[in-house]
N, C-alpha and C positions, 0 to 999 in steps of 0.2 A: 250124745256120744254113747255108743254101745261098746261094752267091754265083754269080751269072750270069757267063759269060765276059766280058761287057762291063764288069760291075762290077769283076771281077778285074783286067782291063786298066787300068781307071781307077785302082784302088788302086795298082797297080804304077807307073803314070805319076806319080801324086802322090808316091809314095815317092822316085822318082828325081828329081823336081823338088826335093824337100826335101834330097836328097843334094847337088844342085848348090848350093843355098843354104849348106849345111853346108860344102861345099868352100871357098868363098870365105872364110867365117868361120874355118875351120881354118887356111888359109894365113895369114890375118892374125894369128891367135894364135901360130902357130909361127914365122913368119918376118919379120913386120913390124918388130919391134924390133931385128933383127940388122943393119939398115942396109946391106944388100947384102954382108955379110961372111959368106957361107955356106960351111960345111964340106962335104966330100964326103958326109958322113952326112946333112946337110940335103938335099942334092940327091937322094940315094938315097931318103929318106923322101918327098920331094915326088913323085918319079917313081912310087913304089909307090902313093901315094894317087891320083895321076892315072890310072895304069893301071887300078886297081880301078873307079874311077868310069866311065871310058871303056868298059871291058868290060861293065859293067852296063847302060849305055845302048845300046851297039851291039847287044846281044842283043834289045832291045825293038823295034827297027825303026820307031820312031815319028819321023816327020819333025819334029814339034814338039819332041820331046826332043833330036833331033840339032841342031836350030837353037839350042835353049837351051844345049846343050853347047858349041857353037861360040862363042856370045856369052860364056858363062862363061869359056871358055879364053882368049878374047881379052882379057877383063878381067884375068884372072890374068897373062897375058903382059905386059900394060901395067904392072902393079904389080911383077911379079917376072920380068923378062926372062931372068935367069940360069938359070931352070929350063926354058927353052924353046930352048936352043941346041943 
């Protein structure tokens, strides 16, 4: 099966959008029940997750994905401000 460069870019963008949805769900599962009583390990885990997602999107150079990343990070910062200090 041959995939055109445009189709490949679309697949990559769709996967990165799915990762942004996953990111919000993952933060909710990992940290929502802790009632803002996070350990240093929690903060380290959150930072590693954020770094990986951000690095994946930065390399894509899609303005749409960068905007979605900003929106997602703002949502997470509202819910979990301790991870953004």
